[in-house]
C-alpha positions as CSV (number, residue, x, y, z in Angstrom):
1,M,-58.4,-66.3,0.1
2,V,-59.6,-68.8,-2.5
3,S,-58.9,-67.8,-6.1
4,S,-61.7,-68.6,-8.4
5,I,-61.0,-69.0,-12.1
6,R,-63.8,-68.4,-14.5
7,T,-64.1,-70.9,-17.3
8,F,-65.9,-70.3,-20.5
9,S,-67.5,-72.7,-23.0
10,P,-65.7,-73.3,-26.3
11,V,-68.6,-71.5,-28.1
12,T,-68.1,-68.4,-25.9
13,L,-64.4,-68.4,-26.5
14,Q,-64.8,-68.7,-30.2
15,A,-67.4,-65.9,-30.4
16,A,-65.1,-63.6,-28.4
17,R,-62.2,-64.4,-30.7
18,I,-64.3,-63.7,-33.8
19,L,-65.5,-60.4,-32.4
20,G,-62.0,-59.5,-31.4
21,S,-60.5,-60.3,-34.8
22,S,-63.3,-58.4,-36.5
23,I,-62.5,-55.3,-34.3
24,R,-58.7,-55.7,-35.0
25,L,-59.3,-56.0,-38.8
26,A,-61.6,-53.0,-38.9
27,R,-59.2,-50.9,-36.9
28,R,-56.3,-51.8,-39.2
29,E,-58.3,-51.2,-42.3
30,R,-59.0,-47.7,-41.0
31,R,-55.2,-47.4,-40.1
32,W,-56.0,-46.5,-36.5
33,T,-53.5,-47.2,-33.8
34,A,-54.5,-49.2,-30.8
35,Q,-53.9,-46.1,-28.7
36,S,-56.3,-44.0,-30.9
37,L,-59.1,-46.5,-30.7
38,A,-58.5,-47.1,-27.0
39,E,-58.9,-43.3,-26.4
40,R,-62.1,-43.2,-28.4
41,I,-63.7,-46.0,-26.3
42,G,-62.3,-44.8,-23.0
43,V,-60.0,-47.7,-22.1
44,S,-56.3,-48.4,-21.9
45,P,-54.5,-49.8,-24.9
46,P,-53.8,-53.1,-23.0
47,T,-57.6,-53.4,-22.5
48,L,-58.2,-52.9,-26.2
49,L,-55.6,-55.5,-27.1
50,R,-57.4,-58.0,-24.7
51,I,-60.6,-57.3,-26.7
52,E,-58.8,-57.8,-30.0
53,K,-57.3,-61.1,-28.7
54,G,-60.8,-62.3,-27.7
55,D,-60.5,-62.2,-24.0
56,P,-64.0,-63.0,-22.8
57,S,-63.4,-61.4,-19.4
58,V,-63.4,-57.9,-20.9
59,G,-66.7,-56.0,-20.3
60,L,-69.3,-56.7,-23.0
61,G,-70.2,-53.0,-23.2
62,V,-66.6,-52.0,-23.9
63,A,-66.3,-54.6,-26.7
64,F,-69.6,-53.6,-28.2
65,E,-68.5,-49.9,-28.1
66,A,-65.3,-50.7,-30.0
67,A,-67.3,-52.7,-32.6
68,N,-69.8,-49.9,-32.9
69,I,-67.2,-47.1,-33.4
70,L,-65.6,-49.2,-36.1
71,G,-68.8,-50.2,-37.8
72,V,-68.4,-53.9,-37.0
73,P,-71.9,-55.4,-37.3
74,L,-73.3,-57.0,-34.1
75,F,-76.9,-57.3,-35.0
76,D,-79.1,-56.1,-37.9
77,Q,-77.8,-52.7,-38.9
78,D,-81.3,-51.4,-39.6
79,L,-82.5,-49.4,-36.5
80,S,-86.2,-50.3,-37.2
81,S,-85.3,-54.1,-37.4
82,R,-83.4,-53.9,-34.1
83,S,-86.2,-52.0,-32.5
84,L,-88.7,-54.6,-33.6
85,E,-86.5,-57.4,-32.3
86,E,-86.2,-55.6,-29.0
87,I,-90.0,-55.3,-28.7
88,R,-90.5,-58.9,-29.8
89,L,-88.1,-60.1,-27.0
90,D,-89.7,-57.8,-24.4
91,N,-93.2,-59.2,-25.3
92,R,-92.0,-62.8,-25.0
93,L,-90.3,-62.0,-21.6
94,A,-93.5,-60.4,-20.4
95,L,-95.2,-63.8,-20.6
96,F,-93.0,-65.2,-17.9
97,P,-93.5,-64.6,-14.1
98,K,-91.5,-61.8,-12.5
99,S,-89.6,-64.3,-10.4
100,V,-88.4,-67.8,-11.0
101,R,-88.1,-70.6,-8.5
102,K,-84.5,-71.6,-7.8
103,T,-83.6,-74.8,-9.7
104,R,-80.3,-76.7,-10.0
105,I,-78.4,-76.1,-13.2
106,D,-76.2,-78.7,-14.6
107,N,-73.1,-76.8,-15.9
108,D,-71.2,-79.9,-17.0
109,F,-70.1,-79.2,-20.6
């Protein structure tokens, strides 16, 4: 069996660390334990600690849920602004064909 190691760009790693630190700070400001927050988001404490350390392999939804519960802003906090942005993006995506031809992608960073 061949082990594949996923690599992430420096920008992705930095964004994950920033989000993780923001989550850790908000949790500590509320004086919540890692155990308490982990239970609220439905994960184990080690998974929460991976989020807080900025591990980019943790599920995006889990990290977003932790941020949401703690009030860490991800996007515009105004519901109507987020809804308008979602509609704007959907409208732009509707301009593209349903399927895209396969092309070679250069991943060399």
